[in-house]
N, C-alpha and C positions, 0 to 999 in steps of 0.2 A: 805153656804147652798148648798146642793146637789139638783139641779133642776131636776134630774131624766130624763135627756135628752140623756143619753148614748145610742147610736145606734138608736135613733129616726130618721126617714126618713123625710127629710125636703126639700121642694122646695121653693126658694126665687126668685120671678120674678124681672126683671129689677135690677139686682144685680151686674153689672160689675163695678159700682162705686157708690158713694154717700151713701144714707141711706140703700139701699138694700145690698150693699157690707158690710156695717157695721153690719147689722143683720146676714148675712151669715157667716161672720168671727166669730161672737160670738157663733152662733150655733155650728160651727166646734170646737171652743175652749171648748165647753161644752160636746164634744164627739158625736155629732150628725153626721149622714150621710147626706151630703148637696149637693144639685144640685143648680147651679146658672144659670142665664139667662141674655142675653143682645143681642143687634143687632150687635155689632162690635166684630167679633171673636177674633181679636188680643187683644183688651182690656179685653175681657172676659177671655181669656186664661191667661193673665198676672195677673188678679185678682185671678183666681183659683190657680195659682202657688204661689202667695203671701200668700194666706190662708193656702195652704198645708205646706208651709215652716214654718209658725208660729204654726199651730196646730198639724202637724205631721199626719194628716188624709187626705184621698183622697177627692177631690172635683170634682164633675161632672159639666162640662161646656157645656151648651146647647144654642147655638146661635139660635135666632129666633125673629120674629117680633110680638109684642104683639097687633098689630092692625089687625092681621089676625087670625080669629077663627080657621082655619085649622092648622096653625102653632102652636097655643096654645095647641090644642089637641095633636099634635105631641110632644111638649115639655113635657107635663104632662105624656104621655105614655112612653116616653124615660126615664124620671125620675123614674117612678114606676118600669119599667123593670130593670133598672140598680141598683136601691137602694133596690128593693125587697118589695116595698110597699110605702105607703105614710101616714104619721101621721100628718104632719103640712104643711099648705100652707100659704105663705106670698104673698099677692097680692100687686103689686107696678107697677108704670109706670113712665117714665120720665115726667117732668113738661111741661105743654103746654106753648105756646108762651105768652109773656107779651103783654100788650096793653090795651088801653081804647076802649070803645064800638065802636066809629066811625072808629077805626083802624082795626077792626076785621071783616073779610069777613064771609059770611055764611059757606064757605068751612072750615074755621078755626074752627067754632063751631062744624061742623060734625066730623072733624078730632079729636078734643078734646073729643067728645062724645065716639068715638071708642077707643081712647088711654086711657082715664082715667076711664070711666065707663064700657064699654063693654069688655075691657081686664080683669077686675075683674070678670065680669059675665061669660065669657068664661073659665077663669081659675077655678073658683069655680064649674061650671057645669062639666068640665072634671075631676076635682079632687074628687068630692063627692062620686062616687061609691067606690073609694079606701079609702077615709076617713071614710066611714061607716063601714069598716072592721077593723078600728083601735080602740084600747081601750084607746087612749090618743089623740084623734083627736082635732085639733084646726085650726081655720082660723084667720089670722090677716090681716086686710086691713090697708094700710097706706094712710091717708088723709092729713089734714093740720089744723093748728089753724085758717085758714081762714074760716072754717065751723062755727066758733064761732064769728069771727070778720073779715070781708073782708079786704084784703090787697090791697092797692092802686096799680093800673096798672096791676093787675093779675086777670082780670075779668073772663077769661076762667076758670082758676083754682078755683077761688072763687065759680063759679056757678056749675061746674060739680062735684067737690069734695063733694058738698052737697048731690048729688045723691048717691055717694059711702057710705056716712054716713047713708043715708036712707036704702040702701041695707044691710049694716052691722046690723043695729038695727032690720030690718025685718027678716033677716036670723037668728038672735039670737033667735027670737021667734019660728021660724020654726024648726031650727036644734037642739036647746037645748034639747028637749025631745028625740032626737036620740043620745045624748051624744057627740055632736060636739059643742065645745065652739067657739064663734065668737066675736072678739073684734076689736077695731081700735086704732091706735096711731095717735095723732094729733101733729106732730112735729112743733116746732117753728123754729126760725132762727138758723140753724145749719151750721157749716163751712164745707159744702160739696163743690164739684167742681162747682155745679150749682149756689150755693149761691155766691161763689167767682166770677163767671161770672156776676151775677147780680150786685155785688158791683163794679166790673170793669166798667160796663156800667153806673152805677150811677156816679161813679167818673169822667168818661169822660164827661158826660152830665153836671155835676156841676162844673167842673174845680177844683176838689180836688183830693187828693190821695185816693187809695183804702183803706188804713188804716183809713183815716178820714171817708170815707163812711161807713166802717164797724163799727167804733166806734159810729157814729151817730145812726145807726140802733140798736146796742147793748144797747144804752142808754135807750131805751124804755123797757128794760127787768129789772125786779127787781134785778136779780142777776148781772146785769151790764155787761153781756158778751153773746156771742153766744155759742150754745152748741157744744160739740165735738161729732162727729159721733159715737164714742164708747159708749157715754152715751145713745144715742138713741138705739144702739144695745143691751145694757144691759136690757133695759125695754122691747124691743121686745121679747127677748128670755124668759124673766120671764113670760110675759103674755101668751106665747105659751106653757109654761112648766106645768107639773102636780103640781108644787109648787103654781100655780095660779088657782087651780082647781075650785074655786068658783067665779072667776072673769069671767063674761059673759055679753055680750051686752054692754060693757063699751067703751066709747070714751075717751081715756086717753091722756091728753096733756103732752108732753115732751118739755117744752117751757121756763123753768126758771122762771115761774110765769107771763109770758107775758099776758095770758088771765086772766083778773081781775074779770070777772063776777062770781057771786056765783053759778049760775046754768048753 
């Protein structure tokens, strides 16, 4: 299927590794003009180089901090200038710290609010004037299956990602009449660098191997495994493409069936 993404202008936030990088890679493979973002310039440049090598297309690397509204505006402006416009925005941010309620300071809650929710708000606010000029505009937020079923020891993520889901559904109502589609992906356990780090921490705490910790987590998924980042990237690109032109306001799990609820 031709997703009709050739020369679409795409900005993927927090995409130097993990799910963001997987989405950026697939956009580039589909022929889009892609800008990626991350805090670590060296890692960001390495990711951009790897995507260029695979897709044969240029990739713009924009280092910047997603907890700073001014930097976010700069990132969006640089992407629009270099790419020649903006058709698709993927909001994303690194995962907040793990911990239970008694472990988490008020400062941790404030930091998570800015990282997880306000980064999306600032990105969308900066991008909207440009998306309104596109005839294939789409916004994709990345949340988590935890908005359906909280994950133990990830209280900050469980709480604040719910706000991103609320933002997504509300914007779908507001922006749909303007021709801007808004959707969200709810990734389940996917073998990213961050999940590997979580499995390493679990293994150390439980006195088991990383492989055993990973297998125990994967056992809760009907498919019996964790996802591959490329599988996430495929769905992200489809949802943002004209091929999904009547998919709007959807919260789409990419979780191997881990969410068992019917609604």
